[in-house]
N, C-alpha and C positions, 0 to 999 in steps of 0.2 A: 933804358927808361929811367928817367929821373924820379925823384921823390915825389914831386907834385903831380906829374902824369899818372904815376901809380895810384896816389891817393884819389884823384879825380876818378880814375877807372874803377877803383874799389867802391867809392861812394856811388857811382852810377850803377854798378852791378847790385849793390845793396838796396838801392832804391827800386830797380826794376824787379829784382827777385823777391824782395820783401813786401811789395805792395801788391798783394792779392786782394780778392773780394772778401771783405770782412762779413763773416756770418754771425748774425746775432739772433737769439731767440726772441720771439715775439710773444708776449703774453696775451691770451684771450683775444687774438686777432686771427681771423681766418685768412689763410694764404691760398691764393689761387695758383695752381700749378697747371700749365698747359699740358693736356694729355699727349702721349707719343701717339701720333696719328699721321696717316699719310694724307697729303693734300693733292689729289689728282687733278683738280680744276684750277684754271687760271682765275685771278681775281680781276675785275668783278665776275662773279659767277655767271655763266651763260644762262639765257632764258630757258634752255632745255633742262637745266638743273633747277632753276627757280620754279618751274611750272610742274614739277613732279608731284603727283597726289597718290597717297596710298588708296588702294581700293578697300572699302569698308572701314576706313580710318574714322576717328572721332575728332571733334572740334577741341576737345579738352580732355585731361586725364579723367575728370569725373564723368564726363559723357562716356568715355570708354568704359569706365567701371559700371555705369548703369547699363550699358549694352551687354557687357559680360554677364552681369547678374540676370538679365533679362533672358540670354540664351541659356544660361544654367537652369533657370526656372523651366525652361521648355525642354530640358534634356537634349539640347541641340549641339551635338559635337562638331557638326559642320559649321554652325555659327561661331563656335569657339575658334575653329581653324581660320574662318574669315577674318576674325579680328587679330590674328597673328600674321607676322610678316610672312609673305609667300616666297617661293623660291625666286621668282624674277625679281621681286623687290630686294631680296637679300643679296643675290649675286650681282645685280646691276648697280644698285644704289648704296647698300650697307658695306658689303665686303670690300670694295675697292679702297676704303678709308681705314680699314682695320689694319693695325700694325703687322699682324700675321699674314696679310695679303701681299706684303713686300715680296717681290720676286726672288730675293735671296733665300727665302724659306722653302721655296719651291712646293707650296701647298696647292694641290689641285682643286679647282672650284667645286667639283663633285664631293670631294671629301669634306670641305668646309660646310657645305650645305647639308650633307648627310648627317654630320655630327650634331649640328644644331637641330635639325629635323628630328633625328632619333630621340634625343633627350627631351625636346619639347613635347614629342608625341607621348612619351611616358608621363610627362608632367600633365598634359591635358587629360589623359585617361584617369590619372589620380584625382584631378580636379572634378572631372565629370562624375566619377563614382561617389565621391565625398559629398558634392553639393547639388548634383543634377536632380532636378524635380522637386526641390525642397520649398518652393514658394518663399524665396529669400527676399529680403528688403535691404537695399543699400543704406547703411547709416552714414558712413563717411568714407572718404578716399584720401590717403595721405601718400606723399612721396618721401620716404624716410631716409633714402640713401643719397649718395652724391649725384651730382649732374656731371655728365662727361660730354663736353663739346667737341664734335668732330667738325670738319669743314662744312658739311652740308645737313647734318643732323645732330641731335642731342639725345643721349641716354639718360633716363631717370631711373635710377636703381632703387630696389627694395620698395615697390609699391605695396601699400597695405589697404586692403578692402575690408572695412568692418561691416558685417552683415547682421541681420536680425531674423530669427526664425519666427514662424506664426505664433509660437507659444511665448515669444517675448525674449527668449535667451538670445544671446549674441555670440559671435564668433569672428575670427579673423581669417581671411583668405590670404594665405602667403604663397601660394603656388604660382603667382606671376612673377616671373624673374626679373625682367627689365621692360620698361616701356620706352619706346623710340618716338621721338618728335621729329618730323620732317615737313617743312614748309607749312607749319601751323596745324598739322594733323598728327594724331597719335594712334599708335598701334602697339600691340604686344610683341616684343622681340622673340621671346620664348617663354614657355610655361615651365617652371622649375620642377624637376623630378624629385628633388630632395626636400 
């Protein structure tokens, strides 16, 4: 190999290996990162997916918060369950897009549901005991956490319900873990036990 061929080869290798993606820090700029999620449906989404509706879902996060406060005032634990994702909704609509549903993890459907259900049940009991029958009034509803977009639904993390007691004092309900939005309807994914 002559000198010029060697030089060209070396320059080519430096160019190829040295040109990577330059990473720079951005100041005060929110960077959106696509979540790691499974996309089990072809695009465009089929009508069967676009027409899914939560039973007992609400049209907005605020309407969901008002419904939750209403059932708490009635000490209606079944009402609280109705506004949470049920087994059919979770296993058929939510779970297939979760990263942990990937077959390589070999997680049985029953195990996935039972874990969510068990922890949510503990959170519901805590919520019911702490706020049930207290004649609460919803002051505000905020979604403080991140939004995580999946193929057919979106998670709204850290919902905060500010409530007022009849004596005028206020409190924040933080036992609602995540709200899930599906086709314009909102429901509680789980009640937080912690």
